[in-house]
Wavefront OBJ file of the C-alpha trace (Angstrom):
o trace
v -26.697 -113.917 -4.320
v -30.457 -113.035 -4.174
v -31.096 -116.769 -4.424
v -29.083 -117.484 -1.373
v -30.774 -114.724 0.625
v -34.156 -115.950 -0.422
v -33.178 -119.463 0.505
v -31.792 -118.360 3.956
v -35.008 -116.400 4.758
v -37.421 -119.249 3.844
v -37.163 -121.092 7.101
v -34.898 -122.822 9.589
v -31.156 -122.451 8.927
v -30.812 -126.293 9.294
v -32.577 -126.463 5.880
v -29.886 -124.344 4.248
v -27.632 -126.382 1.853
v -24.223 -127.239 3.345
v -22.502 -125.047 0.776
v -24.269 -122.051 2.212
v -23.813 -122.641 5.889
v -20.380 -124.365 5.705
v -21.434 -127.179 8.177
v -19.585 -130.391 7.294
v -22.799 -132.471 7.319
v -26.592 -132.171 7.802
v -28.184 -133.007 11.113
v -29.108 -136.501 11.654
v -30.496 -138.895 14.395
v -28.771 -141.850 15.886
v -29.102 -144.237 18.907
v -26.755 -144.217 21.932
v -25.001 -147.398 22.595
v -22.738 -146.328 25.504
v -21.188 -143.427 27.396
v -17.342 -143.583 27.269
v -16.544 -140.583 29.468
v -17.952 -137.169 30.384
v -17.746 -135.868 26.764
v -17.633 -138.986 24.522
v -20.269 -141.480 23.587
v -20.538 -144.521 21.164
v -23.692 -144.947 18.964
v -25.167 -147.997 17.786
v -23.154 -149.296 14.757
v -19.846 -148.413 16.368
v -19.474 -144.655 15.655
v -17.622 -142.826 18.451
v -18.807 -139.242 19.017
v -16.963 -136.481 20.889
v -19.352 -133.772 22.201
v -18.216 -130.582 20.393
v -17.386 -127.495 22.304
v -17.019 -129.084 25.825
v -14.099 -130.641 27.727
v -15.171 -132.764 30.635
v -12.681 -133.780 33.348
v -10.874 -137.033 32.772
v -11.803 -139.959 34.857
v -8.778 -141.175 37.023
v -6.956 -144.080 35.696
v -3.249 -145.124 36.148
v -0.956 -143.697 33.641
v -2.947 -140.690 32.546
v -0.487 -137.763 32.636
v -3.146 -135.164 33.468
v -4.700 -137.281 36.307
v -1.855 -138.971 38.048
v -3.889 -139.435 41.345
v -7.499 -139.271 42.487
v -6.758 -135.968 44.103
v -5.576 -134.314 40.982
v -7.480 -131.163 40.072
v -7.278 -132.127 36.385
v -9.490 -135.074 37.221
v -11.620 -133.400 39.810
v -15.362 -133.922 38.931
v -14.517 -136.562 36.157
v -16.689 -139.272 37.699
v -19.492 -136.820 38.321
v -19.427 -135.854 34.595
v -19.545 -139.475 33.481
v -22.391 -140.285 35.993
v -24.411 -137.344 34.767
v -24.037 -138.172 31.092
v -24.756 -141.837 31.790
v -27.929 -140.944 33.670
v -29.114 -138.507 30.955
v -27.969 -140.608 27.967
v -28.709 -144.283 28.720
v -28.234 -146.892 25.985
v -31.080 -146.786 23.547
v -31.718 -143.011 23.669
v -32.366 -141.351 20.441
v -30.152 -138.223 19.845
v -29.908 -135.627 17.205
v -26.463 -134.777 16.004
v -25.520 -131.398 14.511
v -22.247 -130.412 13.112
v -19.804 -127.519 12.687
v -17.027 -126.974 10.173
v -15.165 -130.338 10.725
v -16.915 -133.569 11.208
v -13.921 -135.435 12.645
v -11.352 -134.712 15.412
v -7.681 -135.566 15.646
v -8.650 -139.001 17.167
v -10.966 -139.878 14.207
v -14.040 -139.437 16.362
v -17.056 -137.636 15.036
v -17.411 -134.089 16.367
v -21.007 -133.272 17.223
v -23.544 -131.110 19.099
v -26.009 -133.419 20.673
v -29.710 -133.080 21.584
v -31.889 -135.774 23.340
v -34.728 -136.213 20.896
v -38.247 -135.805 22.458
v -40.730 -137.018 19.802
v -43.708 -135.982 21.868
v -42.354 -132.523 22.844
v -39.790 -131.347 20.381
v -39.511 -128.004 22.317
v -38.343 -129.874 25.288
v -35.196 -131.340 23.694
v -32.234 -131.250 25.910
v -29.057 -129.702 24.447
v -26.341 -131.948 26.167
v -23.331 -130.034 25.320
v -24.772 -126.895 26.876
v -26.202 -128.719 30.011
v -22.858 -130.018 30.859
v -21.610 -126.394 30.984
v -24.569 -125.107 32.942
v -24.196 -127.798 35.518
v -20.478 -127.270 35.904
v -19.696 -130.782 34.660
v -17.408 -129.481 31.832
v -15.506 -126.321 30.637
v -15.772 -124.729 27.271
v -13.300 -126.236 24.719
v -12.465 -123.484 22.435
v -8.861 -124.464 21.715
v -8.085 -125.036 18.039
v -6.015 -128.368 17.802
v -6.603 -129.199 14.136
v -10.346 -129.094 14.592
v -12.952 -126.386 13.846
v -13.500 -123.812 16.622
v -17.003 -124.231 17.675
v -18.560 -121.249 15.991
v -22.196 -122.125 16.085
v -22.616 -122.149 19.877
v -19.367 -120.664 21.133
v -20.876 -117.470 22.738
v -23.820 -119.537 24.141
v -21.310 -122.055 25.661
v -19.182 -119.198 27.195
v -22.283 -117.694 28.766
v -23.380 -120.988 30.233
v -19.831 -121.571 31.670
v -19.875 -117.996 33.158
v -23.253 -118.772 34.816
v -21.871 -122.111 36.244
v -18.678 -120.363 37.468
v -20.657 -117.511 39.162
v -22.926 -119.984 40.946
v -19.961 -122.203 41.848
v -21.690 -125.132 40.151
v -20.104 -128.555 39.871
v -16.341 -128.447 39.257
v -16.270 -124.634 39.634
v -17.216 -125.012 43.261
v -15.347 -128.170 43.952
v -12.149 -128.073 41.984
v -11.125 -124.340 41.406
l 1 2 3 4 5 6 7 8 9 10 11 12 13 14 15 16 17 18 19 20 21 22 23 24 25 26 27 28 29 30 31 32 33 34 35 36 37 38 39 40 41 42 43 44 45 46 47 48 49 50 51 52 53 54 55 56 57 58 59 60 61 62 63 64 65 66 67 68 69 70 71 72 73 74 75 76 77 78 79 80 81 82 83 84 85 86 87 88 89 90 91 92 93 94 95 96 97 98 99 100 101 102 103 104 105 106 107 108 109 110 111 112 113 114 115 116 117 118 119 120 121 122 123 124 125 126 127 128 129 130 131 132 133 134 135 136 137 138 139 140 141 142 143 144 145 146 147 148 149 150 151 152 153 154 155 156 157 158 159 160 161 162 163 164 165 166 167 168 169 170 171 172 173 174 175 176
């Protein structure tokens, strides 16, 4: 037990072995290939990633139960979420992925927290999951549907959503 305490106190918690922190994988970098929707991207090599802990509105398309018309509140702000993510995460962008308890969701997508990597100014990295919440482009996804609850950043995400709601930012001002 003393060994684990010493290991944990020696630096950044990212350096703690997976057995200690229970994350399903170690952080890694990848390159964005495409934005699929407001909370899903594809990486070079074909891996599809769902941004963990956020739920962006769907984009209207025929046949989607939750978004049967362009006026549906379930889809309200879906296009804005996609546009924001596309603007901030163009193809070729290097990102850092971090993980939680489960690495894969019910649709076999990788579940990850995503930062835009800034090699020149690492302190300026943009935490995309949280930015979507702050700007009112998504809501906190904390439902447990056979995937890990987002324990690493759940409280931080909830605080960001409360801020967006209190400022009527994005979907909180337009859809609710």
